[in-house]
All heavy atoms as an XYZ file, in Angstrom:
780
protein
N     -63.952   -104.758    -11.462
C     -62.600   -104.260    -11.271
C     -61.642   -105.441    -11.306
O     -61.818   -106.424    -10.605
C     -62.494   -103.520     -9.934
C     -61.091   -103.254     -9.519
S     -60.798   -102.269     -8.036
C     -61.722   -103.066     -6.776
N     -60.625   -105.310    -12.103
C     -59.596   -106.329    -12.200
C     -58.601   -106.163    -11.061
O     -58.198   -105.049    -10.737
C     -58.867   -106.181    -13.534
O     -57.820   -107.099    -13.620
N     -58.225   -107.261    -10.445
C     -57.283   -107.216     -9.331
C     -55.962   -107.828     -9.788
O     -55.940   -108.886    -10.406
C     -57.838   -107.994     -8.112
C     -56.849   -108.000     -6.981
C     -59.160   -107.410     -7.665
N     -54.877   -107.146     -9.500
C     -53.541   -107.601     -9.884
C     -52.742   -107.945     -8.639
O     -52.977   -107.387     -7.563
C     -52.795   -106.512    -10.663
C     -53.510   -106.030    -11.885
C     -53.528   -107.071    -12.951
C     -54.198   -106.524    -14.200
N     -54.448   -107.543    -15.182
N     -51.803   -108.833     -8.787
C     -50.911   -109.204     -7.697
C     -49.582   -108.516     -7.907
O     -49.079   -108.442     -9.026
C     -50.703   -110.737     -7.664
O     -51.967   -111.361     -7.494
C     -49.790   -111.142     -6.531
N     -49.005   -108.013     -6.804
C     -47.743   -107.296     -6.867
C     -46.841   -107.812     -5.760
O     -47.262   -107.969     -4.620
C     -47.997   -105.794     -6.671
C     -46.789   -104.883     -6.575
C     -46.075   -104.810     -7.927
C     -47.228   -103.498     -6.158
N     -45.610   -108.066     -6.102
C     -44.628   -108.487     -5.113
C     -43.640   -107.348     -4.910
O     -43.152   -106.771     -5.884
C     -43.891   -109.732     -5.619
O     -42.876   -110.086     -4.728
N     -43.374   -106.986     -3.658
C     -42.443   -105.894     -3.382
C     -41.416   -106.334     -2.349
O     -41.634   -107.277     -1.597
C     -43.170   -104.624     -2.881
C     -43.893   -104.895     -1.559
C     -44.133   -104.107     -3.918
C     -44.415   -103.655     -0.881
N     -40.332   -105.618     -2.309
C     -39.300   -105.839     -1.291
C     -39.310   -104.642     -0.364
O     -39.470   -103.516     -0.799
C     -37.932   -105.984     -1.931
C     -37.811   -107.166     -2.854
C     -36.387   -107.265     -3.404
N     -36.302   -108.255     -4.439
C     -36.137   -109.567     -4.223
N     -36.066   -110.015     -2.992
N     -36.055   -110.400     -5.230
N     -39.131   -104.897      0.925
C     -39.042   -103.811      1.893
C     -38.113   -104.230      3.012
O     -37.895   -105.430      3.227
C     -40.422   -103.414      2.425
C     -41.137   -104.470      3.229
S     -42.713   -103.917      3.915
C     -43.596   -103.418      2.509
N     -37.586   -103.252      3.710
C     -36.687   -103.580      4.802
C     -37.479   -104.128      5.991
O     -38.699   -104.006      6.075
C     -35.803   -102.399      5.193
C     -36.567   -101.211      5.741
O     -37.605   -101.398      6.387
O     -36.098   -100.078      5.524
N     -36.758   -104.752      6.897
C     -37.365   -105.442      8.048
C     -38.206   -104.495      8.908
O     -39.301   -104.850      9.355
C     -36.257   -106.082      8.893
C     -36.756   -106.950     10.024
C     -37.408   -108.251      9.563
O     -37.049   -108.748      8.477
O     -38.272   -108.759     10.291
N     -37.722   -103.294      9.136
C     -38.447   -102.343      9.973
C     -39.803   -101.965      9.367
O     -40.827   -101.928     10.067
C     -37.606   -101.086     10.204
C     -38.266   -100.092     11.124
C     -37.406    -98.858     11.355
O     -36.184    -98.913     11.153
O     -37.993    -97.839     11.738
N     -39.817   -101.682      8.064
C     -41.086   -101.356      7.399
C     -42.036   -102.551      7.436
O     -43.240   -102.391      7.642
C     -40.846   -100.926      5.951
C     -40.239    -99.546      5.845
O     -40.370    -98.755      6.799
O     -39.623    -99.257      4.796
N     -41.501   -103.741      7.230
C     -42.334   -104.943      7.259
C     -42.957   -105.139      8.642
O     -44.153   -105.394      8.758
C     -41.520   -106.177      6.853
C     -42.351   -107.437      6.887
C     -43.266   -107.702      5.874
C     -42.244   -108.332      7.939
C     -44.051   -108.835      5.898
C     -43.026   -109.475      7.974
C     -43.924   -109.725      6.958
O     -44.708   -110.852      6.993
N     -42.158   -104.994      9.680
C     -42.689   -105.145     11.049
C     -43.768   -104.097     11.332
O     -44.778   -104.391     11.960
C     -41.563   -105.036     12.081
C     -40.805   -106.325     12.226
C     -39.940   -106.296     13.475
N     -38.614   -106.753     13.062
C     -37.481   -106.166     13.338
N     -37.444   -105.089     14.074
N     -36.352   -106.658     12.911
N     -43.537   -102.887     10.882
C     -44.515   -101.825     11.072
C     -45.823   -102.159     10.357
O     -46.910   -101.966     10.904
C     -43.946   -100.502     10.545
O     -44.897    -99.487     10.652
N     -45.718   -102.668      9.164
C     -46.886   -103.048      8.380
C     -47.669   -104.177      9.056
O     -48.895   -104.118      9.182
C     -46.428   -103.482      6.985
C     -47.457   -103.663      5.909
C     -48.289   -102.406      5.729
C     -46.776   -104.035      4.619
N     -46.965   -105.179      9.526
C     -47.602   -106.291     10.223
C     -48.277   -105.795     11.502
O     -49.399   -106.187     11.835
C     -46.588   -107.418     10.521
C     -47.169   -108.461     11.458
C     -46.117   -108.057      9.221
N     -47.612   -104.906     12.203
C     -48.177   -104.340     13.429
C     -49.461   -103.564     13.142
O     -50.456   -103.690     13.864
C     -47.140   -103.442     14.104
O     -47.672   -102.846     15.253
N     -49.449   -102.759     12.092
C     -50.654   -102.023     11.698
C     -51.796   -102.976     11.356
O     -52.951   -102.744     11.725
C     -50.368   -101.130     10.493
C     -49.628    -99.836     10.743
C     -49.255    -99.185      9.413
C     -50.475    -98.895     11.568
N     -51.464   -104.044     10.655
C     -52.480   -105.029     10.281
C     -53.078   -105.681     11.528
O     -54.296   -105.834     11.641
C     -51.884   -106.089      9.363
N     -52.240   -106.043     12.466
C     -52.732   -106.661     13.705
C     -53.624   -105.709     14.486
O     -54.669   -106.101     14.998
C     -51.562   -107.096     14.578
C     -50.893   -108.350     14.104
C     -49.842   -108.812     15.093
N     -49.081   -109.912     14.531
C     -47.780   -110.075     14.644
N     -47.065   -109.187     15.337
N     -47.173   -111.101     14.108
N     -53.200   -104.448     14.586
C     -53.993   -103.448     15.315
C     -55.371   -103.282     14.692
O     -56.359   -103.104     15.401
C     -53.273   -102.094     15.328
C     -52.082   -102.039     16.235
C     -51.322   -100.719     16.108
O     -51.887    -99.738     15.567
O     -50.159   -100.683     16.539
N     -55.429   -103.323     13.384
C     -56.695   -103.177     12.677
C     -57.440   -104.487     12.506
O     -58.502   -104.524     11.902
N     -56.848   -105.561     13.022
C     -57.430   -106.906     12.895
C     -57.725   -107.241     11.436
O     -58.793   -107.728     11.089
C     -58.681   -107.031     13.762
C     -58.375   -106.867     15.227
C     -59.596   -106.997     16.081
C     -59.147   -106.789     17.534
N     -60.223   -106.613     18.458
N     -56.747   -106.933     10.594
C     -56.853   -107.175      9.160
C     -55.640   -107.965      8.707
O     -54.649   -108.084      9.432
C     -56.886   -105.844      8.404
C     -58.044   -104.949      8.776
C     -57.930   -103.560      8.169
O     -56.817   -103.177      7.758
O     -58.944   -102.873      8.126
N     -55.714   -108.471      7.487
C     -54.514   -109.113      6.959
C     -53.595   -108.055      6.363
O     -54.002   -106.915      6.131
C     -54.846   -110.218      5.952
C     -55.606   -109.733      4.725
O     -55.452   -108.558      4.352
O     -56.332   -110.543      4.142
N     -52.373   -108.416      6.140
C     -51.360   -107.466      5.676
C     -51.727   -106.893      4.310
O     -51.559   -105.697      4.060
C     -49.957   -108.113      5.650
C     -48.930   -107.185      5.026
C     -49.528   -108.505      7.059
N     -52.259   -107.725      3.417
C     -52.579   -107.229      2.070
C     -53.660   -106.145      2.116
O     -53.590   -105.165      1.376
C     -52.996   -108.367      1.143
O     -54.184   -108.970      1.587
N     -54.647   -106.285      2.989
C     -55.681   -105.250      3.110
C     -55.071   -103.969      3.670
O     -55.422   -102.873      3.240
C     -56.826   -105.711      3.997
C     -57.919   -104.667      4.056
C     -59.195   -105.176      4.636
C     -60.243   -104.108      4.409
N     -61.070   -103.800      5.439
N     -54.159   -104.091      4.614
C     -53.499   -102.917      5.178
C     -52.687   -102.194      4.106
O     -52.731   -100.965      4.010
C     -52.608   -103.320      6.364
O     -53.428   -103.956      7.347
C     -51.915   -102.124      6.980
N     -51.969   -102.941      3.287
C     -51.207   -102.342      2.189
C     -52.157   -101.639      1.225
O     -51.906   -100.510      0.796
C     -50.359   -103.399      1.446
C     -49.770   -102.836      0.159
C     -49.268   -103.932      2.352
N     -53.275   -102.275      0.894
C     -54.259   -101.703     -0.012
C     -54.765   -100.367      0.533
O     -54.871    -99.385     -0.207
C     -55.404   -102.706     -0.180
C     -56.473   -102.276     -1.112
C     -56.454   -102.330     -2.488
C     -57.733   -101.704     -0.753
N     -57.626   -101.828     -2.991
C     -58.442   -101.441     -1.940
C     -58.334   -101.403      0.453
C     -59.704   -100.883     -1.952
C     -59.601   -100.849      0.440
C     -60.267   -100.605     -0.755
N     -55.063   -100.303      1.833
C     -55.527    -99.060      2.452
C     -54.441    -97.984      2.434
O     -54.724    -96.807      2.183
C     -55.979    -99.317      3.886
C     -57.262   -100.108      3.964
C     -57.632   -100.534      5.377
O     -56.792   -100.414      6.300
O     -58.778   -100.984      5.553
N     -53.203    -98.379      2.696
C     -52.097    -97.419      2.683
C     -51.855    -96.863      1.284
O     -51.549    -95.679      1.125
C     -50.822    -98.051      3.239
C     -50.802    -98.278      4.741
C     -49.585    -99.119      5.136
C     -50.794    -96.958      5.487
N     -51.993    -97.695      0.276
C     -51.825    -97.227     -1.101
C     -52.904    -96.197     -1.429
O     -52.623    -95.143     -2.001
C     -51.849    -98.397     -2.110
C     -51.978    -97.898     -3.538
C     -50.605    -99.255     -1.955
N     -54.139    -96.479     -1.038
C     -55.219    -95.522     -1.268
C     -54.977    -94.201     -0.557
O     -55.148    -93.128     -1.131
N     -54.554    -94.286      0.687
C     -54.249    -93.076      1.454
C     -53.065    -92.338      0.828
O     -53.085    -91.106      0.712
C     -53.942    -93.436      2.907
C     -53.616    -92.277      3.839
C     -54.761    -91.285      3.904
C     -53.300    -92.804      5.232
N     -52.076    -93.079      0.386
C     -50.908    -92.465     -0.251
C     -51.272    -91.737     -1.535
O     -50.777    -90.645     -1.802
N     -52.163    -92.339     -2.336
C     -52.617    -91.678     -3.563
C     -53.296    -90.359     -3.233
O     -53.064    -89.345     -3.888
C     -53.593    -92.574     -4.320
C     -52.967    -93.740     -5.024
C     -53.994    -94.592     -5.702
N     -54.650    -93.865     -6.796
C     -55.584    -94.390     -7.576
N     -55.992    -95.636     -7.374
N     -56.118    -93.693     -8.549
N     -54.141    -90.390     -2.213
C     -54.866    -89.182     -1.819
C     -53.905    -88.104     -1.340
O     -54.004    -86.941     -1.743
C     -55.900    -89.509     -0.725
O     -56.823    -90.480     -1.238
C     -56.650    -88.274     -0.282
N     -52.976    -88.483     -0.479
C     -52.029    -87.499      0.056
C     -51.122    -86.954     -1.049
O     -50.809    -85.761     -1.064
C     -51.194    -88.097      1.192
C     -52.017    -88.575      2.391
S     -53.310    -87.476      3.015
C     -52.469    -85.974      3.325
N     -50.703    -87.800     -1.981
C     -49.888    -87.352     -3.112
C     -50.673    -86.353     -3.962
O     -50.132    -85.319     -4.372
C     -49.449    -88.543     -3.967
C     -48.644    -88.207     -5.217
C     -47.306    -87.571     -4.854
C     -48.428    -89.459     -6.060
N     -51.944    -86.646     -4.201
C     -52.784    -85.747     -4.991
C     -52.909    -84.385     -4.306
O     -52.814    -83.344     -4.960
C     -54.166    -86.365     -5.190
N     -53.106    -84.391     -3.001
C     -53.215    -83.133     -2.250
C     -51.918    -82.346     -2.336
O     -51.924    -81.138     -2.599
C     -53.587    -83.411     -0.781
C     -55.031    -83.906     -0.681
C     -53.391    -82.166      0.085
C     -55.407    -84.450      0.689
N     -50.793    -82.999     -2.123
C     -49.494    -82.313     -2.168
C     -49.200    -81.747     -3.549
O     -48.726    -80.624     -3.680
C     -48.367    -83.246     -1.715
C     -48.372    -83.535     -0.232
C     -48.301    -82.263      0.620
O     -47.448    -81.393      0.351
O     -49.130    -82.143      1.540
N     -49.483    -82.522     -4.595
C     -49.238    -82.028     -5.950
C     -50.119    -80.819     -6.254
O     -49.685    -79.874     -6.907
C     -49.457    -83.139     -6.984
C     -48.333    -84.156     -6.998
C     -48.415    -85.023     -8.226
C     -47.198    -85.889     -8.368
N     -46.016    -85.161     -8.786
N     -51.354    -80.832     -5.775
C     -52.249    -79.703     -5.982
C     -51.742    -78.481     -5.225
O     -51.684    -77.384     -5.779
C     -53.668    -80.067     -5.534
C     -54.661    -78.974     -5.811
C     -55.207    -78.813     -7.076
C     -55.040    -78.081     -4.825
C     -56.118    -77.797     -7.350
C     -55.940    -77.065     -5.078
C     -56.476    -76.925     -6.341
O     -57.361    -75.915     -6.599
N     -51.378    -78.674     -3.959
C     -50.879    -77.555     -3.153
C     -49.617    -76.948     -3.748
O     -49.427    -75.737     -3.707
C     -50.592    -78.022     -1.718
C     -51.837    -78.182     -0.894
C     -51.654    -78.760      0.488
C     -50.387    -78.543      1.198
N     -50.331    -79.162      2.529
N     -48.749    -77.792     -4.300
C     -47.489    -77.311     -4.882
C     -47.675    -76.711     -6.279
O     -46.720    -76.202     -6.870
C     -46.473    -78.450     -4.960
C     -46.022    -78.916     -3.590
O     -46.247    -78.201     -2.598
O     -45.454    -80.037     -3.504
N     -48.877    -76.816     -6.825
C     -49.132    -76.303     -8.161
C     -48.680    -77.236     -9.262
O     -48.613    -76.845    -10.431
N     -48.358    -78.477     -8.911
C     -47.897    -79.452     -9.901
C     -49.046    -80.221    -10.550
O     -48.815    -81.007    -11.473
C     -46.927    -80.447     -9.261
C     -45.645    -79.787     -8.799
O     -45.257    -78.761     -9.397
O     -45.032    -80.285     -7.836
N     -50.268    -80.050    -10.037
C     -51.418    -80.755    -10.593
C     -52.656    -79.868    -10.482
O     -52.833    -79.156     -9.503
C     -51.649    -82.067     -9.847
N     -53.473    -79.947    -11.502
C     -54.763    -79.254    -11.486
C     -55.727    -80.029    -10.596
O     -55.423    -81.137    -10.143
C     -55.328    -79.189    -12.909
O     -55.629    -80.509    -13.356
N     -56.878    -79.471    -10.389
C     -57.903    -80.173     -9.621
C     -58.278    -81.480    -10.304
O     -58.387    -82.524     -9.661
C     -59.134    -79.275     -9.451
C     -60.302    -79.858     -8.689
C     -59.883    -80.265     -7.283
C     -61.444    -78.868     -8.639
N     -58.446    -81.422    -11.615
C     -58.805    -82.620    -12.376
C     -57.714    -83.695    -12.268
O     -58.002    -84.866    -12.024
C     -59.036    -82.259    -13.844
C     -59.442    -83.436    -14.698
C     -59.641    -83.065    -16.158
O     -59.428    -81.896    -16.525
O     -60.004    -83.961    -16.930
N     -56.460    -83.297    -12.427
C     -55.365    -84.262    -12.333
C     -55.245    -84.813    -10.916
O     -55.001    -86.007    -10.728
C     -54.044    -83.622    -12.757
C     -52.890    -84.606    -12.771
C     -51.622    -84.001    -13.313
C     -50.513    -85.030    -13.306
N     -49.270    -84.474    -13.843
N     -55.442    -83.974     -9.916
C     -55.393    -84.440     -8.529
C     -56.462    -85.491     -8.271
O     -56.208    -86.488     -7.603
C     -55.588    -83.270     -7.566
O     -54.525    -82.372     -7.676
N     -57.645    -85.256     -8.811
C     -58.728    -86.225     -8.651
C     -58.364    -87.553     -9.310
O     -58.613    -88.624     -8.747
C     -60.019    -85.669     -9.236
N     -57.746    -87.485    -10.488
C     -57.312    -88.721    -11.165
C     -56.267    -89.461    -10.352
O     -56.311    -90.679    -10.231
C     -56.765    -88.406    -12.562
C     -57.833    -88.440    -13.623
C     -57.275    -88.352    -15.028
N     -57.065    -86.940    -15.367
C     -55.909    -86.405    -15.745
N     -54.848    -87.145    -15.890
N     -55.811    -85.129    -16.011
N     -55.306    -88.720     -9.793
C     -54.263    -89.347     -8.970
C     -54.890    -90.062     -7.775
O     -54.534    -91.195     -7.446
C     -53.236    -88.304     -8.492
C     -52.402    -87.790     -9.669
C     -52.317    -88.895     -7.414
C     -51.561    -86.559     -9.346
N     -55.848    -89.391     -7.139
C     -56.496    -89.962     -5.957
C     -57.506    -91.054     -6.312
O     -57.905    -91.834     -5.453
C     -57.185    -88.860     -5.155
N     -57.927    -91.087     -7.567
C     -58.896    -92.088     -7.995
C     -60.320    -91.767     -7.564
O     -61.114    -92.655     -7.285
N     -60.639    -90.445     -7.526
C     -61.976    -90.011     -7.104
C     -62.511    -88.978     -8.100
O     -61.777    -88.492     -8.956
C     -61.957    -89.400     -5.677
C     -61.510    -90.434     -4.651
C     -61.074    -88.167     -5.602
N     -63.781    -88.637     -7.939
C     -64.372    -87.597     -8.782
C     -63.836    -86.225     -8.347
O     -63.290    -86.080     -7.246
C     -65.899    -87.608     -8.643
O     -66.269    -87.204     -7.335
N     -64.035    -85.239     -9.200
C     -63.590    -83.885     -8.875
C     -64.329    -83.368     -7.648
O     -63.727    -82.754     -6.765
C     -63.767    -82.947    -10.083
C     -62.776    -83.341    -11.183
C     -63.563    -81.492     -9.686
C     -62.962    -82.611    -12.494
N     -65.632    -83.616     -7.574
C     -66.383    -83.137     -6.402
C     -65.902    -83.812     -5.123
O     -65.799    -83.167     -4.078
C     -67.881    -83.330     -6.592
O     -68.213    -84.691     -6.721
N     -65.572    -85.094     -5.203
C     -65.038    -85.792     -4.025
C     -63.667    -85.230     -3.659
O     -63.345    -85.064     -2.475
C     -64.956    -87.299     -4.292
C     -64.374    -88.115     -3.163
C     -65.261    -88.093     -1.940
C     -64.672    -88.984     -0.862
N     -65.378    -88.865      0.406
N     -62.865    -84.896     -4.662
C     -61.544    -84.325     -4.405
C     -61.682    -82.986     -3.699
O     -60.920    -82.675     -2.781
C     -60.754    -84.174     -5.709
C     -59.286    -83.880     -5.508
S     -58.465    -85.295     -4.760
C     -57.243    -84.464     -3.784
N     -62.674    -82.195     -4.099
C     -62.918    -80.919     -3.416
C     -63.285    -81.153     -1.952
O     -62.818    -80.431     -1.067
C     -64.038    -80.141     -4.120
C     -63.637    -79.437     -5.417
C     -64.871    -78.959     -6.164
C     -62.680    -78.289     -5.139
N     -64.109    -82.174     -1.695
C     -64.469    -82.513     -0.312
C     -63.242    -82.942      0.491
O     -63.056    -82.532      1.636
C     -65.509    -83.634     -0.272
C     -66.873    -83.207     -0.786
O     -67.143    -81.985     -0.830
O     -67.662    -84.097     -1.152
N     -62.399    -83.756     -0.112
C     -61.183    -84.236      0.562
C     -60.261    -83.067      0.882
O     -59.717    -82.975      1.989
C     -60.453    -85.289     -0.309
C     -61.275    -86.579     -0.375
C     -59.044    -85.563      0.227
C     -60.785    -87.572     -1.417
N     -60.091    -82.173     -0.085
C     -59.221    -81.019      0.147
C     -59.772    -80.144      1.266
O     -59.024    -79.644      2.097
C     -59.027    -80.221     -1.138
C     -58.165    -80.949     -2.146
S     -57.605    -79.968     -3.546
C     -59.064    -79.156     -4.098
N     -61.082    -79.974      1.295
C     -61.698    -79.185      2.359
C     -61.430    -79.835      3.720
O     -61.097    -79.149      4.684
C     -63.204    -79.065      2.123
C     -63.910    -78.205      3.134
C     -65.385    -78.087      2.811
C     -66.081    -77.264      3.882
N     -67.524    -77.191      3.639
N     -61.555    -81.162      3.799
C     -61.283    -81.893      5.041
C     -59.845    -81.687      5.513
O     -59.575    -81.717      6.708
C     -61.528    -83.396      4.846
C     -62.978    -83.776      4.682
C     -63.148    -85.223      4.242
O     -62.161    -85.995      4.251
O     -64.284    -85.587      3.885
N     -58.924    -81.491      4.567
C     -57.512    -81.311      4.888
C     -57.099    -79.839      4.928
O     -55.911    -79.523      5.006
C     -56.640    -82.083      3.898
C     -56.691    -83.560      4.114
N     -57.659    -84.367      3.567
C     -55.901    -84.374      4.855
C     -57.460    -85.597      3.942
N     -56.411    -85.637      4.726
N     -58.078    -78.950      4.847
C     -57.788    -77.519      4.952
C     -57.072    -76.929      3.753
O     -56.360    -75.930      3.882
N     -57.266    -77.526      2.590
C     -56.621    -77.033      1.376
C     -57.638    -76.224      0.582
O     -58.703    -76.722      0.225
C     -56.095    -78.202      0.508
C     -55.476    -77.690     -0.781
C     -55.099    -79.040      1.294
N     -57.309    -74.969      0.320
C     -58.202    -74.100     -0.449
C     -58.101    -74.442     -1.931
O     -57.015    -74.684     -2.456
C     -57.827    -72.641     -0.225
N     -59.237    -74.454     -2.591
C     -59.267    -74.708     -4.033
C     -58.813    -73.457     -4.775
O     -59.256    -72.356     -4.472
C     -60.660    -75.112     -4.458
N     -57.932    -73.638     -5.728
C     -57.428    -72.528     -6.540
C     -58.166    -72.498     -7.868
O     -57.566    -72.575     -8.927
C     -55.923    -72.705     -6.784
C     -55.140    -72.686     -5.504
O     -55.474    -71.945     -4.590
N     -54.110    -73.499     -5.421
N     -59.481    -72.406     -7.795
C     -60.276    -72.420     -9.014
C     -60.324    -71.030     -9.631
O     -60.445    -70.033     -8.940
C     -61.697    -72.897     -8.708
C     -61.802    -74.314     -8.157
C     -63.240    -74.621     -7.801
C     -61.273    -75.329     -9.151
N     -60.265    -71.025    -10.941
C     -60.354    -69.768    -11.675
C     -61.607    -69.796    -12.545
O     -62.260    -70.834    -12.671
C     -59.098    -69.590    -12.534
C     -57.842    -69.467    -11.678
C     -56.594    -69.228    -12.495
O     -56.719    -68.943    -13.699
O     -55.503    -69.317    -11.918
N     -61.937    -68.671    -13.134
C     -63.149    -68.563    -13.942
C     -63.200    -69.654    -15.010
O     -64.247    -70.244    -15.264
C     -63.226    -67.183    -14.587
C     -64.490    -66.978    -15.388
C     -64.570    -65.602    -16.014
O     -63.644    -64.792    -15.846
O     -65.578    -65.343    -16.683
N     -62.067    -69.943    -15.621
C     -62.009    -70.969    -16.666
C     -62.451    -72.333    -16.127
O     -63.130    -73.094    -16.819
C     -60.586    -71.051    -17.233
C     -60.451    -72.037    -18.373
C     -59.032    -72.085    -18.917
O     -58.376    -71.034    -18.998
O     -58.587    -73.196    -19.238
N     -62.071    -72.645    -14.887
C     -62.474    -73.911    -14.274
C     -63.989    -73.992    -14.141
O     -64.603    -75.026    -14.403
C     -61.824    -74.070    -12.895
C     -60.314    -74.140    -12.967
O     -59.799    -74.866    -13.840
O     -59.651    -73.462    -12.159
N     -64.597    -72.890    -13.706
C     -66.051    -72.854    -13.553
C     -66.739    -73.016    -14.905
O     -67.715    -73.753    -15.037
C     -66.497    -71.546    -12.893
C     -66.164    -71.477    -11.429
C     -65.188    -70.612    -10.970
C     -66.834    -72.276    -10.503
C     -64.867    -70.534     -9.628
C     -66.524    -72.204     -9.152
C     -65.541    -71.336     -8.719
O     -65.235    -71.280     -7.388
N     -66.245    -72.325    -15.921
C     -66.850    -72.409    -17.244
C     -66.743    -73.821    -17.810
O     -67.695    -74.334    -18.409
C     -66.202    -71.394    -18.191
C     -66.433    -69.923    -17.841
C     -65.624    -69.021    -18.779
C     -67.907    -69.576    -17.872
N     -65.613    -74.443    -17.603
C     -65.413    -75.810    -18.079
C     -66.381    -76.766    -17.383
O     -66.976    -77.629    -18.017
C     -63.960    -76.251    -17.830
C     -63.624    -77.604    -18.404
C     -62.156    -77.933    -18.194
C     -61.821    -79.304    -18.702
N     -60.427    -79.663    -18.467
N     -66.565    -76.599    -16.078
C     -67.474    -77.477    -15.353
C     -68.917    -77.240    -15.773
O     -69.714    -78.182    -15.856
C     -67.314    -77.309    -13.837
O     -67.658    -76.016    -13.443
N     -69.281    -75.999    -16.093
C     -70.635    -75.710    -16.583
C     -70.887    -76.415    -17.923
O     -71.974    -76.967    -18.144
C     -70.847    -74.206    -16.744
C     -71.111    -73.428    -15.477
C     -71.160    -71.932    -15.793
C     -72.418    -73.870    -14.834
N     -69.906    -76.412    -18.803
C     -70.046    -77.111    -20.076
C     -70.253    -78.596    -19.849
O     -71.078    -79.227    -20.515
C     -68.811    -76.875    -20.962
C     -68.726    -75.495    -21.553
C     -67.479    -75.344    -22.394
C     -67.326    -73.923    -22.889
N     -66.096    -73.726    -23.651
N     -69.519    -79.156    -18.912
C     -69.646    -80.580    -18.600
C     -71.030    -80.894    -18.063
O     -71.666    -81.870    -18.471
C     -68.575    -81.015    -17.578
O     -67.292    -80.717    -18.114
C     -68.673    -82.489    -17.274
N     -71.531    -80.057    -17.163
C     -72.870    -80.259    -16.591
C     -73.933    -80.186    -17.694
O     -74.864    -80.990    -17.726
C     -73.151    -79.230    -15.481
C     -74.613    -79.239    -15.081
C     -72.268    -79.504    -14.282
N     -73.784    -79.237    -18.606
C     -74.757    -79.098    -19.701
C     -74.770    -80.340    -20.571
O     -75.826    -80.743    -21.068
C     -74.435    -77.857    -20.519
C     -74.804    -76.574    -19.820
C     -74.578    -75.362    -20.698
N     -74.881    -74.152    -19.947
C     -74.105    -73.089    -19.936
N     -72.998    -73.044    -20.642
N     -74.448    -72.042    -19.219
N     -73.627    -80.948    -20.798
C     -73.570    -82.174    -21.609
C     -74.294    -83.323    -20.905
O     -74.964    -84.118    -21.546
C     -72.114    -82.564    -21.867
C     -71.407    -81.695    -22.863
C     -69.974    -82.151    -23.028
C     -69.176    -81.207    -23.902
N     -67.773    -81.615    -24.016
N     -74.118    -83.398    -19.597
C     -74.716    -84.486    -18.822
C     -76.219    -84.314    -18.709
O     -76.988    -85.269    -18.777
C     -74.058    -84.585    -17.424
C     -74.779    -85.591    -16.560
C     -72.600    -84.932    -17.561
N     -76.673    -83.078    -18.519
C     -78.102    -82.814    -18.323
C     -78.709    -82.567    -19.647
O     -79.703    -82.463    -20.043
C     -78.301    -81.646    -17.365
C     -77.964    -82.054    -15.974
C     -76.846    -82.686    -15.563
C     -78.757    -81.866    -14.805
N     -76.876    -82.907    -14.213
C     -78.035    -82.396    -13.714
C     -79.972    -81.295    -14.556
C     -78.518    -82.388    -12.433
C     -80.440    -81.269    -13.264
C     -79.719    -81.819    -12.221
């Protein structure tokens, strides 16, 4: 995995909050930001799915996880999957290709 460096600007209050979170977790600030970005991707994927703005497949891509993992995450957050017959048929075709 390639790692990139990013520089951002934020207001003083957000910065203090970030530093505080890092201290509480006994981590450095960059690791805390990395964790927040991952959590943010997941929450964005869930919200887009709930709002009907993203399919299950697109939500999984946004979150950076597999479709099965996305289903597990949604279940953990109490989000019902809106799967239709077409979704099942598509996944069966994919399984047949793999097996």
